[in-house]
C-alpha positions as CSV (number, residue, x, y, z in Angstrom):
1,M,-0.1,-0.2,0.1
2,L,2.4,2.3,0.7
3,H,4.5,1.7,-2.3
4,E,1.8,2.3,-4.4
5,L,1.3,5.5,-2.2
6,L,4.3,7.0,-3.1
7,L,3.8,6.3,-7.0
8,F,0.2,8.0,-6.9
9,L,2.5,10.6,-5.3
10,A,5.0,10.8,-8.0
11,G,2.4,11.2,-10.6
12,Y,1.1,7.5,-11.5
13,D,-2.0,6.6,-11.3
14,S,-3.2,4.5,-8.3
15,S,-6.3,1.8,-7.6
16,L,-6.6,3.3,-3.8
17,F,-7.6,6.7,-5.4
18,L,-10.2,8.2,-8.0
19,V,-9.8,11.3,-9.6
20,D,-12.3,13.3,-11.4
21,N,-11.6,16.7,-12.8
22,E,-8.6,17.2,-10.1
23,I,-11.2,16.2,-7.2
24,V,-9.6,13.0,-5.4
25,T,-11.8,10.6,-3.6
26,L,-10.5,7.4,-1.8
27,H,-11.7,4.2,-3.4
28,P,-14.8,2.5,-1.7
29,S,-12.8,-0.4,-0.7
30,L,-11.1,1.5,1.9
31,H,-14.1,2.7,3.6
32,T,-13.4,-0.2,6.1
33,L,-10.5,1.9,7.3
34,H,-10.6,3.7,10.4
35,P,-11.6,7.1,9.8
36,G,-8.5,8.5,10.8
37,E,-6.6,6.5,8.4
38,R,-8.9,7.4,5.8
39,H,-8.1,11.4,6.4
40,I,-4.3,10.9,6.3
41,L,-4.9,9.1,3.0
42,Q,-7.3,11.8,1.5
43,E,-4.5,14.4,2.7
44,I,-2.0,12.6,1.1
45,G,-4.0,12.6,-2.2
46,I,-4.9,16.1,-2.3
47,L,-0.9,16.5,-2.2
48,A,-0.4,14.2,-5.1
49,V,-3.2,15.9,-6.8
50,E,-1.7,19.2,-6.1
51,R,1.5,17.7,-7.6
52,R,-0.2,17.1,-10.9
53,K,-1.8,20.1,-11.5
54,T,1.4,21.8,-10.9
55,A,2.9,19.5,-13.1
56,K,0.6,20.5,-16.2
57,L,2.0,23.9,-16.3
58,L,4.7,22.2,-18.0
59,H,2.7,20.1,-20.4
60,P,3.2,22.0,-23.8
61,S,-0.7,21.3,-24.9
62,I,-2.5,22.9,-21.6
63,S,0.0,24.8,-20.4
64,P,-0.9,28.7,-20.4
65,L,3.2,29.1,-21.1
66,N,2.3,30.2,-24.9
67,H,5.0,32.2,-25.6
68,P,8.1,29.7,-25.3
69,N,10.6,32.4,-26.5
70,N,9.7,34.5,-23.4
71,V,12.7,34.2,-21.2
72,F,10.9,35.1,-18.1
73,H,8.5,32.2,-18.5
74,R,11.2,29.7,-19.7
75,S,12.8,30.7,-16.4
76,L,9.4,30.2,-14.4
77,Y,9.0,26.7,-16.3
78,M,12.7,25.5,-15.1
79,F,11.8,27.1,-11.6
80,T,8.8,25.0,-11.3
81,E,10.5,21.8,-13.3
82,D,13.0,22.2,-9.8
83,V,10.3,22.2,-7.2
84,L,9.1,19.2,-8.5
85,R,12.5,17.6,-9.2
86,K,13.0,18.1,-5.6
87,F,9.8,16.7,-4.5
88,D,10.5,13.4,-6.4
89,E,14.1,13.0,-4.8
90,D,12.1,13.5,-1.7
91,L,10.0,10.9,-2.3
92,V,13.0,8.6,-3.1
93,D,14.3,9.3,0.4
94,L,11.1,8.1,1.8
95,E,11.2,5.3,0.3
96,Q,14.7,4.3,1.0
97,Q,14.0,5.3,4.6
98,I,11.1,2.6,4.6
99,L,12.5,0.1,3.0
100,T,15.7,0.6,5.4
101,R,13.5,0.8,8.3
102,D,15.8,3.9,8.9
103,S,15.7,4.5,12.9
104,S,15.3,8.4,12.6
105,F,12.3,7.7,10.4
106,V,10.7,4.6,12.1
107,G,11.9,4.8,15.7
108,S,11.5,2.0,17.8
109,G,8.4,0.7,15.8
110,K,8.4,-2.2,13.5
111,F,6.0,-0.7,10.9
112,V,5.7,2.6,9.2
113,S,2.4,4.4,9.8
114,L,0.3,6.4,7.4
115,T,0.9,9.3,10.4
116,Q,4.8,9.2,9.5
117,V,4.5,9.6,5.9
118,E,2.2,12.5,5.9
119,A,4.5,13.9,8.9
120,H,7.1,13.6,6.0
121,L,5.5,15.0,3.7
122,S,4.1,17.8,6.1
123,S,6.3,20.6,4.9
124,W,5.1,20.3,0.8
125,K,1.3,20.7,1.8
126,H,1.2,24.6,0.7
127,T,3.8,24.4,-1.7
128,F,2.0,23.3,-4.8
129,P,-1.3,25.2,-4.7
130,D,1.3,28.0,-3.6
131,L,3.4,27.6,-6.8
132,F,0.4,26.7,-9.4
133,L,-1.3,30.5,-8.1
134,I,2.0,32.2,-8.7
135,A,3.1,30.5,-11.8
136,A,-0.5,30.6,-13.3
137,T,-0.5,34.6,-12.4
138,A,3.0,35.6,-13.6
139,L,2.7,33.2,-17.1
140,Q,-0.1,35.5,-17.8
141,Y,2.1,38.5,-18.4
142,Q,4.8,39.1,-21.4
143,T,6.7,42.2,-20.0
144,A,9.1,42.5,-16.7
145,Y,7.0,45.5,-15.6
146,S,4.1,43.3,-15.9
147,I,5.0,40.0,-14.2
148,F,7.2,41.2,-11.2
149,H,4.2,43.9,-10.3
150,S,1.9,41.1,-10.1
151,L,4.3,38.9,-8.0
152,T,4.4,41.9,-5.6
153,L,0.8,42.1,-5.5
154,L,0.5,38.6,-4.8
155,Y,3.5,39.1,-1.9
156,M,1.3,42.1,-0.6
157,Q,-2.2,40.3,-0.9
158,S,-0.9,37.0,1.6
159,S,-0.1,37.1,5.5
160,R,1.3,33.5,5.4
161,L,5.1,33.5,5.5
162,N,5.6,30.5,3.3
163,F,3.9,31.7,0.6
164,K,5.9,35.6,1.0
165,Q,8.9,33.4,1.2
166,L,8.1,31.5,-2.4
167,I,7.6,34.5,-4.0
168,I,10.8,35.9,-3.2
169,E,12.4,32.6,-4.3
170,I,10.8,33.2,-7.9
171,Q,11.4,36.6,-7.5
172,V,15.1,36.1,-7.3
173,C,15.3,33.7,-10.0
174,L,13.6,35.8,-12.4
175,Q,15.6,38.7,-11.3
176,K,18.8,37.2,-12.1
177,V,17.5,36.6,-16.0
178,W,16.1,40.0,-15.9
179,L,19.8,41.2,-14.7
180,N,21.4,38.8,-17.3
181,H,19.4,40.3,-20.1
182,F,19.6,44.2,-18.8
183,L,23.5,43.8,-19.1
184,E,23.1,42.6,-22.3
185,Y,21.2,45.5,-23.0
186,L,23.6,47.8,-21.9
187,V,26.7,46.9,-23.8
188,T,25.3,45.5,-27.1
189,D,23.2,47.3,-29.9
190,F,21.1,44.1,-31.3
191,R,19.1,44.0,-28.2
192,E,16.1,46.6,-27.6
193,D,13.9,47.0,-24.6
194,Y,10.6,47.5,-26.1
195,G,8.8,47.0,-22.9
196,Y,10.4,43.6,-22.5
197,L,12.9,44.5,-20.3
198,S,10.8,47.5,-18.9
199,V,13.8,49.5,-18.5
200,S,13.0,52.6,-20.7
201,P,12.6,56.0,-19.3
202,E,10.6,57.0,-22.7
203,A,8.0,54.3,-22.3
204,Y,7.7,55.5,-19.1
205,E,6.9,59.0,-19.6
206,G,4.8,58.3,-21.9
207,S,2.2,55.4,-20.2
208,G,3.2,56.4,-16.5
209,H,3.6,52.4,-15.6
210,V,6.1,50.5,-17.3
211,L,9.3,50.5,-15.3
212,V,10.1,47.3,-13.2
213,P,8.9,48.0,-9.7
214,F,13.0,47.8,-8.4
215,M,14.1,50.6,-10.7
216,D,13.3,54.3,-10.6
217,L,13.1,57.2,-13.6
218,A,16.4,58.3,-12.9
219,S,18.2,55.0,-12.5
220,A,16.3,53.9,-15.9
221,K,17.8,57.4,-17.7
222,D,21.0,56.8,-16.6
223,A,21.0,53.2,-17.4
224,L,20.1,54.7,-21.3
225,F,23.1,57.2,-21.2
226,T,25.2,54.2,-19.9
227,R,24.0,52.0,-23.2
228,F,24.7,54.9,-25.3
229,C,28.0,55.5,-24.0
230,M,28.6,51.9,-24.6
231,L,27.4,51.6,-27.9
232,K,29.6,54.6,-29.0
233,A,32.7,53.2,-27.3
234,K,32.1,49.7,-29.2
235,S,32.6,52.1,-32.7
236,L,34.9,54.5,-31.3
237,L,36.9,52.9,-28.6
238,I,37.2,49.4,-29.0
239,D,39.9,48.9,-26.6
240,V,37.9,50.9,-23.7
241,Y,34.7,49.2,-24.7
242,A,36.5,45.7,-23.8
243,N,37.8,47.0,-20.5
244,L,34.8,47.9,-19.4
245,L,32.6,44.7,-20.5
246,K,34.8,43.4,-17.7
247,Q,34.1,45.7,-15.1
248,F,30.5,46.0,-15.7
249,Y,30.1,42.3,-15.4
250,A,32.3,42.2,-12.1
251,K,29.9,44.8,-10.6
252,A,26.8,42.9,-11.7
253,K,28.2,40.0,-9.7
254,S,28.6,41.8,-6.7
255,L,24.7,42.5,-6.4
256,D,23.2,40.9,-3.5
257,F,19.4,39.5,-3.8
258,P,16.4,39.9,-4.6
259,I,17.5,43.4,-5.8
260,S,15.4,46.6,-4.8
261,Q,15.4,49.9,-6.1
262,S,18.5,50.9,-3.7
263,S,20.6,48.4,-5.0
264,I,19.7,48.8,-8.5
265,K,20.4,52.6,-8.2
266,Q,23.5,51.9,-6.3
267,I,25.2,49.6,-9.1
268,V,23.5,51.7,-12.4
269,G,24.9,54.7,-11.0
270,K,28.4,52.6,-10.7
271,L,28.0,51.8,-14.5
272,Y,27.0,55.6,-15.1
273,A,30.4,56.5,-13.7
274,L,32.6,54.0,-15.1
275,A,30.8,55.2,-18.7
276,S,31.3,58.8,-17.8
277,R,35.1,58.5,-16.6
278,N,36.0,56.2,-19.4
279,I,34.3,57.5,-22.4
280,V,32.3,60.5,-22.0
281,F,35.1,62.8,-20.9
282,K,37.3,61.4,-23.7
283,M,34.9,63.2,-26.2
284,A,34.1,66.0,-23.7
285,S,35.8,68.2,-21.1
286,A,34.2,70.4,-18.4
287,H,35.8,73.4,-20.0
288,R,33.3,72.4,-22.8
289,L,30.5,72.4,-20.6
290,A,31.5,75.8,-19.2
291,D,31.6,77.0,-22.7
292,L,28.0,75.4,-23.5
293,T,26.4,76.9,-20.1
294,M,28.1,80.6,-21.1
295,M,26.3,80.3,-24.5
296,L,22.5,78.9,-23.0
297,E,22.7,81.8,-20.7
298,M,23.8,84.7,-23.1
299,V,21.3,83.3,-25.9
300,M,18.7,81.0,-24.5
301,L,18.3,83.3,-21.7
302,H,18.0,86.4,-23.3
303,E,21.4,87.9,-21.6
304,D,22.7,88.9,-24.8
305,T,19.3,90.6,-25.9
306,S,20.9,92.3,-29.5
307,V,20.2,88.0,-30.1
308,L,16.5,88.8,-30.3
309,T,16.1,91.8,-32.0
310,T,18.3,90.6,-34.5
311,I,16.8,87.3,-35.5
312,L,13.1,89.7,-35.6
313,K,15.0,92.1,-38.0
314,R,16.2,89.4,-40.2
315,F,12.3,87.7,-40.3
316,L,11.3,91.1,-41.7
317,E,13.7,90.8,-44.8
318,F,11.2,88.4,-45.8
319,D,8.0,89.9,-45.4
320,I,7.5,90.5,-48.7
321,N,4.2,92.3,-48.3
322,P,4.1,94.1,-45.0
323,S,0.7,95.1,-45.4
324,Q,-0.6,91.1,-45.1
325,Q,-1.0,89.7,-41.8
326,T,0.6,86.2,-42.2
327,I,3.7,85.0,-44.4
328,S,3.5,81.9,-46.2
329,D,5.5,79.0,-45.7
330,P,7.9,80.8,-42.8
331,E,9.7,77.7,-41.9
332,K,11.4,77.3,-44.9
333,Y,13.1,80.8,-43.9
334,F,14.4,79.8,-39.9
335,P,17.7,78.3,-41.1
336,I,18.6,81.4,-43.2
337,V,17.3,83.9,-40.5
338,L,19.4,81.9,-37.8
339,R,22.4,81.8,-39.7
340,N,22.5,85.4,-40.9
341,T,21.9,86.4,-36.9
342,V,24.7,83.8,-35.9
343,S,26.9,85.6,-38.8
344,D,26.1,89.4,-38.0
345,L,26.7,88.8,-34.1
346,D,30.0,86.4,-34.7
347,L,28.0,84.4,-32.2
348,D,30.0,81.2,-33.6
349,S,33.5,82.6,-32.8
350,M,32.5,83.4,-29.0
351,Y,30.7,80.2,-28.5
352,G,32.3,77.9,-30.8
353,D,30.2,75.1,-31.8
354,C,28.2,75.2,-29.0
355,I,26.2,77.6,-31.3
356,S,25.5,75.1,-33.8
357,S,22.8,73.3,-31.2
358,L,20.4,76.1,-31.8
359,H,17.8,76.2,-34.2
360,L,14.7,78.2,-35.1
361,A,11.3,76.3,-34.9
362,K,7.9,76.8,-34.6
363,S,6.7,76.7,-31.2
364,S,3.9,74.2,-30.0
365,E,3.6,76.1,-26.8
366,L,0.1,77.8,-27.7
367,M,-0.9,79.0,-23.8
368,N,2.9,80.0,-22.9
369,P,3.6,83.6,-23.9
370,N,5.8,83.7,-26.8
371,I,7.5,85.1,-29.6
372,S,5.4,85.3,-32.9
373,F,6.3,86.8,-36.4
374,K,2.8,87.6,-38.5
375,G,0.7,85.0,-36.1
376,I,3.3,82.7,-36.2
377,P,4.7,81.4,-33.0
378,I,8.6,80.8,-32.8
379,C,11.2,79.6,-30.8
380,L,14.6,79.2,-30.5
381,A,15.2,75.3,-29.7
382,I,18.5,73.4,-28.6
383,S,18.9,70.0,-30.0
384,L,22.6,68.7,-28.2
385,Q,24.5,65.7,-29.5
386,W,26.0,62.8,-27.3
387,P,27.9,63.1,-24.8
388,Y,26.4,66.9,-24.3
389,N,22.8,65.6,-24.0
390,M,23.9,63.6,-20.8
391,F,24.8,67.0,-19.4
392,I,21.2,68.4,-20.4
393,D,18.7,65.7,-21.2
394,T,15.9,66.1,-24.0
395,T,13.2,67.5,-21.4
396,T,15.1,70.0,-20.4
397,Q,16.2,70.9,-23.8
398,R,12.4,71.3,-24.5
399,D,12.1,73.7,-21.3
400,Y,15.0,75.7,-22.2
401,S,12.7,76.4,-25.6
402,R,9.6,77.2,-23.8
403,L,11.8,79.7,-21.6
404,W,13.2,81.4,-24.4
405,G,9.8,82.3,-25.7
406,F,8.5,83.2,-22.4
407,L,11.3,85.3,-21.5
408,G,11.5,86.6,-25.2
409,A,8.0,87.8,-25.0
410,L,8.5,89.7,-22.1
411,Q,11.4,91.5,-24.0
412,V,9.7,92.2,-27.2
413,N,6.7,94.0,-25.1
414,I,8.7,96.3,-23.3
415,I,10.7,97.1,-26.9
416,D,6.9,97.5,-28.1
417,I,6.0,99.9,-25.4
418,K,9.0,101.9,-25.7
419,S,8.9,102.1,-29.6
420,F,5.3,103.0,-30.3
421,S,5.0,105.4,-27.2
422,Y,7.9,107.4,-28.4
423,Q,6.2,107.6,-31.8
424,R,3.0,108.6,-30.9
425,K,3.6,111.5,-27.8
426,S,1.2,113.4,-29.4
427,S,-1.6,111.1,-30.4
428,V,-5.1,111.0,-29.6
429,H,-7.6,108.5,-30.7
430,A,-10.4,109.5,-32.2
431,N,-12.9,108.1,-29.6
432,G,-11.1,109.2,-26.5
433,R,-7.9,109.7,-24.9
434,Y,-4.5,107.9,-25.7
435,P,-3.9,105.5,-22.1
436,W,-0.1,107.2,-21.9
437,K,-0.8,106.2,-17.9
438,S,-1.3,102.7,-18.5
439,L,1.2,102.2,-20.8
440,W,3.9,103.8,-18.3
441,L,2.5,101.5,-15.6
442,T,2.9,98.3,-17.6
443,L,6.3,99.3,-18.7
444,W,7.2,100.0,-15.1
445,F,6.1,96.7,-14.2
446,L,7.2,94.5,-16.8
447,S,10.7,96.6,-17.1
448,C,10.9,95.5,-12.9
449,L,9.7,92.0,-13.7
450,Q,12.5,91.8,-16.4
451,Y,15.2,92.7,-14.1
452,Y,13.9,90.3,-11.2
453,F,14.0,87.7,-13.7
454,Y,17.9,88.4,-15.1
455,D,19.4,90.2,-12.1
456,G,17.7,88.2,-9.4
457,I,17.7,84.6,-10.5
458,I,19.3,83.8,-13.7
459,R,22.9,86.1,-13.5
460,P,23.5,84.4,-9.9
461,S,22.2,81.0,-10.5
462,Y,24.5,80.9,-13.8
463,K,27.3,82.8,-12.4
464,V,27.1,79.9,-9.4
465,L,26.7,76.9,-12.1
466,R,29.6,78.0,-14.2
467,E,31.8,78.3,-11.1
468,K,31.3,74.8,-10.2
469,V,31.5,73.4,-13.2
470,I,34.9,74.6,-13.7
471,E,35.6,73.4,-10.3
472,Y,34.5,70.1,-10.6
473,G,36.9,69.9,-14.1
474,E,39.7,71.3,-11.7
475,S,39.4,68.4,-9.1
476,G,39.0,66.0,-11.9
477,N,35.7,64.6,-11.2
478,L,35.1,62.8,-14.3
479,E,31.7,61.7,-13.4
480,M,28.9,63.4,-16.0
481,Q,25.7,62.7,-13.1
482,G,27.8,65.5,-10.8
483,Y,27.7,67.7,-13.9
484,A,24.0,66.8,-15.0
485,R,23.0,67.6,-11.0
486,L,24.6,71.0,-11.0
487,H,22.9,72.1,-14.0
488,L,19.3,70.5,-13.5
489,D,19.6,72.1,-10.0
490,A,20.5,75.8,-11.2
491,F,17.7,74.9,-14.1
492,G,15.1,73.8,-12.2
493,Y,15.7,76.6,-9.6
494,I,15.2,79.3,-12.5
495,S,12.1,78.1,-14.1
496,K,10.4,77.9,-10.1
497,M,11.2,81.4,-9.8
498,V,10.0,82.7,-12.5
499,F,6.8,81.2,-12.7
500,I,6.7,79.6,-15.9
501,S,4.9,76.5,-14.8
502,D,2.3,78.9,-13.1
503,K,-0.6,78.8,-15.2
504,Q,-2.8,81.7,-13.3
505,F,0.7,84.0,-13.8
506,L,0.9,82.9,-17.9
507,T,-2.6,83.8,-18.5
508,L,-2.2,87.2,-16.5
509,L,0.6,88.0,-18.7
510,A,-0.9,87.0,-22.0
511,S,-3.5,89.3,-20.9
512,I,-1.3,92.1,-20.6
513,Y,0.4,91.0,-23.9
514,N,-2.7,91.0,-25.6
515,E,-4.3,94.3,-24.0
516,V,-1.0,96.2,-25.3
517,S,-0.9,94.9,-28.6
518,K,-4.6,96.6,-28.8
519,V,-3.8,99.8,-27.5
520,H,-0.5,99.2,-30.4
521,Y,-3.3,99.0,-33.2
522,E,-5.5,101.7,-31.4
523,E,-7.9,99.5,-30.8
524,V,-8.9,100.7,-27.1
525,C,-8.3,104.3,-25.6
526,D,-7.8,105.6,-21.9
527,E,-11.6,105.0,-20.8
528,N,-11.7,101.1,-21.8
529,C,-7.7,99.7,-21.5
530,A,-7.7,97.0,-19.1
531,L,-3.9,97.5,-18.3
532,V,-4.4,99.0,-14.9
533,V,-6.5,96.3,-13.9
534,L,-4.6,93.5,-15.4
535,V,-0.9,94.5,-13.9
536,S,-2.8,94.7,-10.0
537,Q,-3.9,91.5,-10.7
538,C,-0.5,90.2,-11.7
539,I,0.9,92.0,-9.0
540,Q,-1.4,90.6,-6.0
541,H,-1.1,87.2,-7.7
542,I,3.2,87.5,-7.0
543,R,2.4,89.0,-3.6
544,E,0.6,85.6,-2.7
545,K,3.4,83.9,-3.6
546,E,6.0,85.3,-0.9
547,N,5.3,83.0,1.4
548,D,5.2,80.1,-0.7
549,P,7.4,77.6,1.0
550,S,8.4,76.0,-2.2
551,L,10.3,79.4,-3.2
552,N,13.2,81.8,-2.3
553,N,11.4,84.7,-0.7
554,S,14.4,87.0,-0.6
555,P,13.9,87.5,-4.1
556,V,10.4,87.6,-4.4
557,S,10.1,89.8,-1.4
558,A,12.4,92.4,-3.5
559,L,10.6,92.5,-6.3
560,L,7.4,93.2,-4.3
561,L,9.5,96.0,-2.5
562,Q,10.6,97.5,-5.9
563,L,6.8,97.3,-7.1
564,G,6.1,99.2,-4.0
565,V,4.0,96.1,-2.3
């Protein structure tokens, strides 16, 4: 009977049990046994059926493993096989102990009882149903994010320690597979992510939830930059590439499992630092980063105001019919306008090839106050190539364009008010007086705002940034993370302090600019001009920000003091 019981546990049929649709019952001939013995046999029979049910996961015709090329599925397949193998080995040991009447198992008795068999197998009671639930859940998904996320949810929903431990073992098994393919992704150009490894920061920004749970967005971006560096080294610095391969895999071997966000952040940071020291700073230098910073401050942030005025003057050269409100196909003139501007101001000799990263484009920022020519919103965009895009990422490059339009619109309106006001000193509207007081109040407010932006925020921030970049270079710091962090902190501070993300502030400024335009084209007079009201609302809005804990209150207070508030 014991021998047949062991065969049933190993997956063979038995005359002791009837199995119908994975429900096990004892054969009627066993009803003469003691109720306690029948209960033990029933428990053992249930364990055997759970073992069969789990083994079916591996059967190609009925398995949910419909994607045999998925490495995570294959890994889970092998983990399940390993559990079944260990169980079968345990059955072999049990059979050996029964046959030899092992004293450690039988004790002083002369025969083996069903209770002893059940006790020997007790550690397996929940293993197979737990494994089946975990595997069947994970095998429903294809991407690393979905698989690991499903395991995390199962872990959080359970309170049983054995179940949690089994999930951790499976996670470790899958994480090892993920890590091997992740390293391959970092150092080769024939493997792409496509959500498979779930480490792409672009995918993360698009859908919100595709990064693996143990990797944050910052680590994903560092990993992507590391990959770019390695692929560049593979084609340009083959000796460096070969040396870094060894170091990458050595670093990965030191990683403890299960891996977490902090451990991945640490290992990715080390790989990024290796690539930065050995690749990036062979192609760039700290002084070049300082030059780039200078160019961004002078051109993109309008420290050199002649750049914007020259661009606008050059656009006028292509305005064949000034009476028309629009200009046909303006984008074809963008390269010529910028090229002529660079030549007129000799920008290339001042900033070198940094200036080649700039290009004029049609702005897509409809809500942001921007610069327009005959109704076409334009912006000066920056497009940095490797390795400088590691210093300033694509998101921040787009933000520079927004800031250029925002600050440029302020400069253009100040110039316009001065220009048409001086031309119309004695002008009087047909329907009323010219709104001189409103215009001069607006000019005073916009000039104060501009002074606050440049002298209170931008100049001090970029002065400190340039000094720190040069200091980093002179100290021999060759880790691009540090340089990128310096720039991101400075630019983030500027963006916050000039209120470019404050929609209400942007709306009020846009309304002021619109009203200035109406005055320019004599559509309003002193009696119906709304400039005073709009400026007052804008000042009041700034006043409400004085105690904002997320802002540096000193410059804001200085602005309000200058405004007489």
